[in-house]
N, C-alpha and C positions, 0 to 999 in steps of 0.2 A: 732258455738255459740259464742256470745260475752263473754267477761270475766265476766260480771255481770250475764249473763245467766248461765254460767258454775258454778259460785259460788252459785247461787240460787238452781240449780239442785242438786249439790253435797250436800248442806246443808239440803235440804228437803229429799233427798234420805237417808241421815244419820239419820235424825229424824224418818222417816218411818221405817227404818230397825232396829234401836235400840229398838223401841217400839215392833216390831214384834219379835225381838230376846228375849225380856223379856217375851212375851206371850208364845213363843214356847219352851223356855229353860226348862220349867218344864214338858213338854209333855213326854219325855222319862223316867222321874223319879217320877212323882207325884203318879202314881199308886202304887209304891213301898212303899212310906212313908205315904200316906194318910190313908192306912188301919190301921195304929197304932194310929190314932187320936181317941179321945173319940167320940162315936156315929157313927163311920164309918161303913158303909155297902157297899157292891159292887155297889149298885145303886147310893148311895151318892158320892162314889169315882168317878164313871163315870160322875156324874153331875158336880163335882168339875173340872174334866178335860175339859168338854165341855161348862161350864157355860158362859165363855167369848163370845162364838159364838152367844148366844141368844141376849145379850145386844148389841153386835157389830152390829148385823143385824137390831135391832130395831132402833138404834140411828144414823147409818151411813148416811142415806139419809137426815133425819131431820137436823142433824148438818151441813151437806153440804149446805142445803138450808138456815140455819141460818147464815152461813158465808157470804151469799149474802147480808144479812141485816146489820150485825154488824161488818163485816170484817173477813178476814181469820185468822189473827194472834190471835185475842181474842178467837176464837173457838179452835184453835190449843193449845193455852196455857191452856184453860179450859179442853180440852181433856187429856192433859198431867198431869194436876193436878188430875183428876179423876183416871188416870192410877197409879199415885203416891200413892194416898189414898188407892186404891184397893190393891196395892202391900204391903203397910204397914199393912192393915187389915189382909191379908193372912200371912204376916211374923209373926204377933203377935197372930195368931189364936191358940186357945186352944181346938178347936173342928172342926169336918169336916164341920159343918154348917157355921162357920166363914170363912173357906177357900172358900166355895162356894160363900159367899157374896163378899169376896175379889176378886175372879176371875170374878164375874159378874160386879163389879165396874171397874176392869181393862178393860173389854170389852166395858163398857159404854162410855169410852173416845174414841169414834169412830171418828178419825180425818182423815181417808183416803180421803174422798171426799173433805174436806177442804184443805188438802195438795195438792191434784191434781189440785184443782181450783187455789190455790196460784201459783203452777208451771205454769199454763196457764197464769196467770196474769203477770208473770215475764219472759215469753219467747215469742218470735215472732211466728207467725203462722207457718212459714216455718221451724223452728227448734224445735217446741214443741214436736214432736214425740221423739226426742233425750232425752229431759228432762223426758218424761214419761218412756222411756226405762230405764233410769238410776234408776228410782224408782223400776221398775219391776225386774231388775237384783239384786238390793240391797235386795229386799224381798226374792228372791230365795236363795241368799247367806246367809241371816240371818237364814232361815229355816235349811239349811245344817249345819251352824255353831252351831245352837241351839242343834241339835241332838248330835253333837260331844262334845260340851262343857258342856252340862247339867249334864251328869253322873259324870265326874271327879270333877266338881265344887261342886256338891252336896256332894261328898265324903269329900271335904275339909271344906265346910262351912255349910253343912246341907241344908235341904229343906227351912227352915226359912231364912237362909243366902242367898239362891237363890232369894227369894222374896225381901230381903233387896237390893240385887244387882239390881233387876229390878226397884226398887224405885230410885236408883242412876242413872240408865239409863234414867228414866223419867226426872230427874233433868238435866242430860246431854242434853237431847232433848230441854229443855227450854233454856239452855245456847246457844245451836246452833241456835235456832230460834232468840234469841236476838242479838247474835254477828256475825252470818254468813249470815243469810237469809235477803236480802234487803226488805225494805217496797215497795210495788207496788205503782206506781204513781196513778193508779186507779184500782179498782176491778169491773169486770163486768162478766156477765154470758157468759160461753163458752160452747155451746151446745155439742161440741165434747169432752169435758173433764169433765163435771159435770152434775149431775141430774137436770132436769127442771121439775117442778111440773106438768105443764099442758101436759107433754108428757108421764107421767107414765101410764095412762090408755091405751094408744095405745101400749106401749111397753109390758105391761103384758098380752095383748091379742094376741100378735103376735105368731103364732104357732111354728115357727122355734126358736125364742128367748126363748119361754117357754121350749122347749126341751133342749136347751143349758143351761138354768138355772138349769133344773133338772139334767143335766150331771155333772155340777160342784157341785151341792148339793150332789149327790151320791158319787162323788170322795172324798169329804171331810168327809162325813159320814163314808165311808169305812176306810179312813186314821186315823181318830180320834178313831174310835172303835178299830182299831188294837192296838193302844197304851194304851187302857184300860187294856189289858192283856199281851201284848208282853213283857214288862219289867219283869212281874212276871214269864213268861215262861223262860226267859233268866236266871233269878236267880235260878229257879228250875232246870235248866239244868246245873248248877254249875258255872255260870259266875258271879263273884262279880259285884255289881253295878258300882264300880269305874272303871271297865274294859269294861263296855258296849260300850264305845266309840271305842274300838278296833274292834267291829263288825260294828258299824255305819259308821266310817270313810271310810274304803274301799268300803262299799256299796254306800255311797254318791259319792265318787270319780268315781267309775265305772259308776254310773247312769248319772253323768254329761257328761261323754264321750259317753255313749251308746245312749243317747237320740238324739244326733245331726243327725245321718243319717236318723232317722225316721222323724225328723222335716223337713229335706230336702226332703225326699220322699213325705211327706204330702203337703208341701207348693210349692215346685218346680216341683215335679213329678206328681202332680194332683191325688194323691192316698189318699186323706183325709179320705174317707169312709173306705177304707181297713185298714188304720192305726188306726182309731178309733175302728173299730170292733175287730181287732186283739188285741189292747191294753186292751179293756174291757174283752175279752175272757181270755187273759193271766192273768189279775188281778183276775178273778174268780178262775182260776186254782191255782194261788199263795195263795189265801186265803184257798183253800182246802189243799194246801201243808202245810201251817202253822198249820192247824187242825191236820194233820196226823204226821208231823215231827217236832213239836215245841220243842222237847227235844234234837234234833240233831243240834248242834251249827253250823257246817259248812253248813248244808242245810238251816238253818235259815239265815245265811249270804248271801247265793245265792238268796234266796227268797226276802230278803230285797233289794238287788241290783236290782232285777227285779221290785219290787214294787216302789222303788224310781225312777227308770227309767220311769215307766209308769206315776207316779205322775208328775215328771218334764216335761215330754212330753206333757201331757194333760193340765198342767198349762200354757204351751205355745200355744198349738193348739186351745184350746177352746176359750180363749179371742180373738184370731185372727178370729175365726168363728163368734163370736158376733159382732166384728167390721164390718165384711163383711155383716152380715145379717141385722144389724140395718139400718133403712132408713136414708138418708142424714140428718144431723143435730140432730140426736137422739142418737149418740154413747155414750155420757156422761150418759144419763138416762139409756140406755140399760146396760152399764157397772156397773152402780150403783145397779140395780136390780140383775144383775149377781153376783156381789160381796156379796150382802146381802144373796143370795141363798147359796153361799159358806159357810157363817158363820152359817146359819140355819142348814146346813148339819153337821158342826162341833159340834154344840150343840146336835143334835139328835144322832150323832155318840157316844158322851159320854154317853148320856141318855140311848140309846138302848143297847150299849155295857155293861153298868153297870147293866141294867135290865137282860140281857141275862146271865151275870156272876152270878148274885144273884139267878136267878131261875134255871139255867141249868148247871152252872159251867163255869170255865174260857175258856175251849176249845170251848164252844158254841159260844163265841164272834167271833171267826174266821168264823163260819158259817154265822153269821150276815153279815159279809163283803162279803162272797161268794154269798149269796142270793141277796144282794144289787146289786152286779155286774151282776148277771144273769138277774135281772129286767132291769138293765141299758142296757144290751146287746140288749134286745128287742126294747128299745127306740132308740138306735144308729142305728139299722138295717133299720129303716124307717125315719131317720133324713134327711131332705132335705139339701143338701150341697149348701151353698150360692155361687152365682156367684163370681168369683175371681176379684172383683173390688177394686180399691184403693180409698182412700179419699183425697180430696184436698180442701183447703180453700183459697179463694181469697179475698183480701181486696178491697172493692168497692170504698171507699173514696167519697161516695155520700150521702148526707143527706136524711133521711127518708122522709122529706117533698117533695122532688123533684123526688123521686124514684118511677117508675112504676114497682111494684114488678112482676106482671104477665107478663108484656112485657119482663122484664129482665130475668126471669126464662125461658121464651120461647126461647129467643135468646141464652141463655146458652145451652139449650137442643138441639139447632140446630148445635152446634159444634160437629164434629165427635168424638166419644168416650165418651161424657158426657151422662150418663145414668139417673142421678138424680140431681136435683138442688133445693136448699132451700135457700131463702134469709132471713137473720136475720137482720131486720132493726135496732134493738137496738145495735147490735155488729158492723154493717157496713160491714158485710162479707157475702159471699155466700158459703154454704157448698155443695160440689159436691161429687158424686160417679162416678168414671171414669174407663173406660177400658184403661189401660196404653198402651196397644198394638195398639190401634186405635186412641188415642187422638191426636188431632191437637194442640200440646202444644204452637206452635207459635201463632196460632189464639187465644188461650185461654189467653196467656200472653198479647197479643195486646188488647184483650177485657178488661182485668183487668186494664191495663195502661190507656186505654181510659176513664175509670171511676174514675181514681185516682184524 
């Protein structure tokens, strides 16, 4: 990557991760403090925990499309302002209803698609994957950091102080956007990085993509529902809230190390189905374990390490499967729907967790996670595993006026190893899905150079 590309990727990853850190930091503590607010019920507390997911899901794709019209940075600034306002509303809240409104406002600043599109604007085709990877890694680290930092920080500054801190993180994101992230020379649609409106219908009808969307939906439903009651269980087991990090930190560190061999097994060993089925089955058993042993701290620590391992593993494997399953030139749209499904799952995790807590007691919430995982197991069992094809983008350098699209696609498909080819006239590129083991790279490179 060029120096400008590294600067852009680092700045945008920092903006993305600080925003997610603000959203996630309250996850391990909100259930403990929200019950003391006027008007609080278990259902409303669950809604406060998951409310950000609904607005995030509703606005993510529309704001991404809006960034095509008015520019990336205005949309990102606007999203950070909404996140800032939501944080302030939650910090000043004197009732559970105002916390819910604040969390919903936080989620409405849904800037993920705009940030990814700006990353695509500021990086060349051949290094774009590195820029996207930096964002993905930063989000994973922010989730881990949030679980560890949330409890002790709340002990120092309180839950309202935590929301004030998230407001400061929003301001920090704006400063990073102004001072670090360059302005793109031009913004254009990048079909492999952002949603495209006319592709949505095809993506939401694809049976494999639907199952992968349901998979991430169920993963986040299970994870958020867990945090509706887990902090309460830890407190009842005798662990002060300021010491919850002592359980989360080793579980997070073990999970980061433990997931690696399973990712290798899935991606390089060709055992994707086995890894998925095993992960979901173990997740169901872990939720049952929380139901049975939530008052035994050392067992809860072990179960947390297992659940975090599965969460991190599937957060890596499922997007990879979406990338492989999406037709050439539709990865951005497929990932946009996939991400929206994730946030709907987070919202329903909070809602259903709160409802189960209110109607049947706290331990029933663990059974919600177990039943979700069992339903998910049936889905995974029949999931078609996409062919292991990689994506490749070549710059055509030929104007749309002189380009014979059908002829060019046919010639690309004649190259050994090229399985799919889509010409994007407005971008001046061809999106390919290729079998790297069979591809005649020299011929493909010659082809690209001949059209430059």
